[in-house]
C-alpha positions as a LaTeX table, in Angstrom:
\begin{tabular}{lrrr}
\hline
Residue & $x$ (\AA) & $y$ (\AA) & $z$ (\AA) \\
\hline
Unk1 & $-12.66$ & 6.01 & $-5.74$ \\
Unk2 & $-15.63$ & 7.49 & $-7.52$ \\
Unk3 & $-15.92$ & 10.95 & $-9.01$ \\
Unk4 & $-18.96$ & 12.96 & $-10.07$ \\
Unk5 & $-19.34$ & 16.12 & $-12.19$ \\
Unk6 & $-22.99$ & 17.14 & $-12.01$ \\
Unk7 & $-24.00$ & 16.33 & $-8.43$ \\
Unk8 & $-22.90$ & 16.93 & $-4.86$ \\
Unk9 & $-23.31$ & 13.84 & $-2.65$ \\
Unk10 & $-24.48$ & 14.19 & 0.94 \\
Unk11 & $-23.75$ & 10.90 & 2.77 \\
Unk12 & $-25.92$ & 10.67 & 5.91 \\
Unk13 & $-25.20$ & 7.69 & 8.16 \\
Unk14 & $-28.27$ & 6.13 & 9.79 \\
Unk15 & $-26.85$ & 2.96 & 11.33 \\
Unk16 & $-23.43$ & 1.35 & 11.85 \\
Unk17 & $-20.00$ & 2.88 & 11.41 \\
Unk18 & $-18.77$ & 3.99 & 8.02 \\
Unk19 & $-15.42$ & 5.16 & 6.75 \\
Unk20 & $-15.21$ & 7.23 & 3.59 \\
Unk21 & $-11.87$ & 7.52 & 1.79 \\
Unk22 & $-10.79$ & 10.64 & $-0.10$ \\
Unk23 & $-7.94$ & 11.67 & $-2.42$ \\
Unk24 & $-7.10$ & 14.98 & $-4.12$ \\
Unk25 & $-8.40$ & 15.06 & $-7.70$ \\
Unk26 & $-5.05$ & 16.24 & $-9.07$ \\
Unk27 & $-3.37$ & 13.11 & $-7.64$ \\
Unk28 & $-5.63$ & 10.60 & $-9.45$ \\
Unk29 & $-3.75$ & 8.36 & $-11.87$ \\
Unk30 & $-5.50$ & 5.00 & $-12.31$ \\
Unk31 & $-8.82$ & 5.47 & $-14.12$ \\
Unk32 & $-10.69$ & 2.16 & $-14.47$ \\
Unk33 & $-14.01$ & 3.47 & $-15.80$ \\
Unk34 & $-14.13$ & 6.72 & $-17.77$ \\
Unk35 & $-16.74$ & 9.29 & $-16.84$ \\
Unk36 & $-20.24$ & 8.54 & $-18.10$ \\
Unk37 & $-22.85$ & 11.28 & $-17.96$ \\
Unk38 & $-25.55$ & 8.63 & $-17.56$ \\
Unk39 & $-24.91$ & 7.83 & $-13.91$ \\
Unk40 & $-22.60$ & 10.83 & $-13.37$ \\
Unk41 & $-19.64$ & 8.67 & $-12.38$ \\
Unk42 & $-16.02$ & 7.84 & $-13.16$ \\
Unk43 & $-14.07$ & 5.21 & $-11.20$ \\
Unk44 & $-10.41$ & 5.11 & $-10.16$ \\
Unk45 & $-8.37$ & 2.35 & $-8.52$ \\
Unk46 & $-6.11$ & 4.79 & $-6.62$ \\
Unk47 & $-5.89$ & 4.29 & $-2.87$ \\
Unk48 & $-7.44$ & 7.03 & $-0.72$ \\
Unk49 & $-4.98$ & 9.23 & 1.18 \\
Unk50 & $-7.41$ & 10.49 & 3.84 \\
Unk51 & $-10.20$ & 8.73 & 5.73 \\
Unk52 & $-13.25$ & 10.12 & 7.54 \\
Unk53 & $-15.18$ & 8.02 & 10.09 \\
Unk54 & $-18.92$ & 8.60 & 10.37 \\
Unk55 & $-21.23$ & 7.61 & 13.22 \\
Unk56 & $-25.04$ & 7.55 & 13.07 \\
Unk57 & $-26.42$ & 11.07 & 12.70 \\
Unk58 & $-23.23$ & 12.41 & 11.12 \\
Unk59 & $-22.88$ & 13.36 & 7.47 \\
Unk60 & $-20.23$ & 14.15 & 4.87 \\
Unk61 & $-20.67$ & 16.48 & 1.90 \\
Unk62 & $-18.73$ & 15.38 & $-1.18$ \\
Unk63 & $-18.30$ & 17.90 & $-4.01$ \\
Unk64 & $-17.53$ & 16.96 & $-7.63$ \\
Unk65 & $-13.85$ & 17.77 & $-7.05$ \\
Unk66 & $-13.76$ & 15.21 & $-4.19$ \\
Unk67 & $-12.89$ & 11.68 & $-5.36$ \\
Unk68 & $-14.25$ & 9.42 & $-2.63$ \\
Unk69 & $-14.59$ & 5.78 & $-1.64$ \\
Unk70 & $-17.75$ & 5.20 & 0.42 \\
Unk71 & $-18.84$ & 2.10 & 2.35 \\
Unk72 & $-15.47$ & 1.23 & 3.86 \\
Unk73 & $-16.04$ & $-0.58$ & 7.13 \\
Unk74 & $-17.39$ & $-3.74$ & 8.65 \\
Unk75 & $-20.86$ & $-4.84$ & 9.55 \\
Unk76 & $-24.21$ & $-3.48$ & 8.56 \\
Unk77 & $-24.31$ & 0.10 & 7.31 \\
Unk78 & $-27.55$ & 1.96 & 6.59 \\
Unk79 & $-27.26$ & 5.37 & 5.03 \\
Unk80 & $-29.03$ & 7.96 & 2.95 \\
Unk81 & $-27.29$ & 9.61 & 0.02 \\
Unk82 & $-28.83$ & 12.86 & $-1.14$ \\
Unk83 & $-27.80$ & 14.08 & $-4.59$ \\
Unk84 & $-27.77$ & 17.84 & $-5.12$ \\
Unk85 & $-27.71$ & 18.97 & $-8.77$ \\
Unk86 & $-25.26$ & 21.74 & $-9.56$ \\
\hline
\end{tabular}
């Protein structure tokens, strides 16, 4: 799972099928990389508790309070990730 503080991610699927995992921020326990402002990212080894499937043309908005695990799936995935500064 990855977590951001300064940016909202908008995951827009262009090709393939993608699954994005999610877990409540208050349930995170296993930090593997502390937050670094350069890159706006912290990493956790916790397993997601919820999964969202995306098809081409669909999108998912991920706020800083949304730990998420993108690029779960099989096969080729093409996507656009837009970063929105808070």
